[in-house]
N, C-alpha and C positions, 0 to 999 in steps of 0.2 A: 496833113499830108499823107497817108498812107502808100504801102510800099509799090500798090500798081501804078498811083499816081504818080512816082519817085521815079520808075521803071520809065514811064512816058515822058517824063520831062528830062530825063538823061538822054531818052533815043530824041529829041528832039533839040537838045547840042550837040549833036556826034560830029557835024559839019565843026565844030569848035576845039572837039579832040583828038588825039592821037589815030592812025589808021591799026586797025584791029589787022591782023600776021595771024597766020595760018594757025589756024588752034589746036591744042590739046587732046586728047582722047579720051576727056574726062571720067577718068578709070575713079569707081569708088573706094572709098576706104574708110574705116569708122573714124582715127582719128591723127592727130601727128605725129603718134606714135609708130603706126603703121606706116609711115611713107619715110621715116627717118633714116632707113639703112642706105636712100636713095641720093640723102641730104647731106651737105655739109653745113650750111646756112639757112635759117631760118629768118625770114622778114617779117614781122608780124603785124598786121595792123592790128589798133587799139579796140575800139568801139566794134564790137559785134564778134572780136578774136580773144581778146584780154579779159575783158569786160562789158557789161551795158547799161551807161551809165555811171552810175559810180557805184556799183555792182561786179565783182568779180563772179566770169563764169563760173560756173562748179568745177571744180577738180583742175583747171590751168593752171594755178599757180604751180599745182605738184609735178603737172607735166611738162612744164617748162622747166620748174627747177630741176626735173630729171634728165631733159634734153641737155643742160648745159654743163650737170654733174657728167654726162657722155662724152663732153667733148665738144655738142655743138656750139657754134657760133648762134646765138639769139639775141638779132636788134629788134627794137620796137620801129616801124617807119610809118609812120601817121599823118593825117590833115588837123592833126591837133594843134591849131595856129592859135585860137583863144586864148590859153592860161600861159603863163610863163614856166618856162621850161623847169625852175625850181619847185614851183606847184605840181606839175606833172611826176614828175620826181616821188613827193612827197605821198603825191597820190596813188603810184601805182607801189610803194612801200607799205602803204595802209592796206592794198588790196592783195600782197602777199607775195610781189613780184621782187625780184633784187636784180637791175641791170646798171650796169653802168651808166653814165650820165651821158656821157660821151657813144652810147650805142644806140641813146633812145634821138632816130631822126626825125623831126617831124616840118610842116609844111613853114612852121614862124622859122626856124633856123633856116630852112631855103631861099625864103624871102630876104631876112635879114642878110643871107651869105650878098644876095644880091646886090642888096642895097648900099653892104659895104663898098663896092665899087662904083657907085653909083654919082652924080653931080651933088651938091648941096641942094636937096628939095626942102618947101612947105611944106608937110602933108596933111593934107584930111584926114585922119584914122575913125573906120570902122573897130571900136574895141568896145570892153567894156569897162569902164574909168576906173570900177573900184579894186578890180584887180591890180592896178598900179603899174609903172611903166619897166617893171624889171626886164630885161633886153632890149629894149625902146630906148635906154636911157640917152644910144647915139645920136637917134635923129630929132630930126626937127619936126614934131608933128602936136596938132590939135585936135580934139576931140571933137568928131563930129555928133551936133546935136539938133533943136530947133531954129535955129541964128543963120537963114541965110547967107548973111556976109562973110561969114566963116566957112561956106561952102564956094563962095567967089573969089576967096583971098588966097587959098592954098595955092599950090604948084604942081601938086599932084594928087592922087588917094589912094589910100593902101586898106585893104577890106579883111580884117583878119578875124572879127569875132561878131558873131550876129546876135547874142544871147538880147541884149537892149537894144537892139535896132527897131524901126517902126517904120510902119507905111510913112507914114508923114517924114523920116527923113529918106528915107527911100525919093520921095516924091521931089524932095529939095536934092537930094544926090544928083538924079536923073535931070532938072532944070536946069542945073548949072551947067551939066555936061552938056546939053543943048545950047546953052549959052555962049558958051568957053570948053570945048573938047581939050581935055586936058587926059595925061597917064592915069591907068587905071592896075595895082596892082594886085593880087591876089593873094594872101597866102594860104585859101584855105579852097578848094577848087568844089567841095563838099554839096552838092544840093540839100542832103538829109544826112542826119547821124542815127543813129536807134538807141531811144533812150527804156528807161521800166516802163513808161504810159505810151510809147509810141513812135514817132520822129519827130526832131527837130532841124529845124529850115537854117541851114548852113550859110555862110556866105558864097559861097559860088551860085546857089542861088538866085540870089539880088545882083550878081556881076554879071549874069546870062541876061536878067531881066532888063538891067541898064544897057547890057550890048544890043538886046531887041529893039530896043526905045531911041538911043541917041546914037547908034553907030558906032561907037566909040566900043573897040576892040581892048578886052582889059589883057594883064598879061599874070597867064595863071602859076604859080611855084604849089607843088605840092603834087600826092599822086592824080593822075597817072599820068605825069610829064616826067623829062628825063631829068630836069635838076633834082630832085629830092632821092632819085638814086644815085647819081654822083655824091652826092653827101654819104651814102651808105656805103659803095663803095671805097670810098676813099676811106674807112675803118676797115677794111679788110684787104687784109698783105697781099694775097696773091688772087684772087676772086676769081673763082672758074665758075662762069653763070649758068653752066646745065648743074652744077649742084646745090643750086640758090636755089631757095622757092620763097613765093611771094604769097602769103598766107593772108588771105580777104575775105569778107563778107558782101562786097559789092564787086558785081562785073567789070563797073564801067570806069571805075579810078584803082582797085586790086589789083585785079585780073586782065585789064587789059594793061596797065601802068608796066605791071610783072614783062610783060609777055614784048613788049617794046623795049624793055630793057633788058632781051633776049635771056628771060631766067622762065622757072618753072613756075608752075601756078598752083594753087590749092583754092578751092572756093569752099567758105562754109556755109552749110544747106541748111544746120537748125538754130540756128544764132545770129540775129544781127537782122541785115535787110530781108530775107528771104527763112524768116521764123514762120510768118502768115503767110508766105506766096510759092509758087513753083518754080522753082529753080530750072528746073527744062525747058518748060514755055520760054523763059526768058534769055537763056541759052539761047535755044530757037531763034527767037524775033530780033537779040543783037548778034547773031554769027559772032560770040565774043564765046571761045571754048577752053575753058581751063585744064589742066594737064590731071588735075583731082579734084574730088567733087566729095569733101570731108563730113560725116553726119554731125561732127563737134570738134571744136581746138582740140 
């Protein structure tokens, strides 16, 4: 899937996303340093802001360190649900970042926070089994594979990682839901994520497909939905939302989510989603207007 196809896919599912608010001025600036005087707290997306795939964006580790040294609060707010939290922290350290583990707020945390108050269920799990069950050990979950009986036996479905998901598994999931509708929780609303060689297809893509085909409406956890921002605000003493900026490369997740949360927003133009696409035309078509457009993080 390329950026044009991904943008069209997001536009097709706008009815399941929060409603866009009055947008920002789309003020252009070179990077995060340029907007720092007006910002106390930076909420940074990961893919497209900190890194592309497994590679740090050049200069960003040093820039983030300078912001931290200057007294700015810097949190990661990411739809990275597929990886255990410890794995993410190890990755960020290798990339040159120094974040407090509690300041890395992921959609994985958001969905697990919700599950903690849910009645016990047997969950069918879309995830990469080889990554293990770290963070998931408190829930009764069975990995979904090629056995239809597994799909039919569970009480609900939890979609957090699609790296090893297949069309065969998607067909089994949809058929099982058509036969017996059950809750579907989605721990990553993203349709795509930027990698070194293009876009990967994420759980949100499959969740919207099954919604279209089965009528089951998934519950989403992560950007652009409020649940992940509530966890971020809990890490701030007295958050002044007009002094907080959500920085990301996606209009439909980062910018829309930041707006709905009452924050300033900054779109990264030359990395991630819009590295090969026209952000101006996308802003016009979507009517999602960021406060800032940054050339780079």
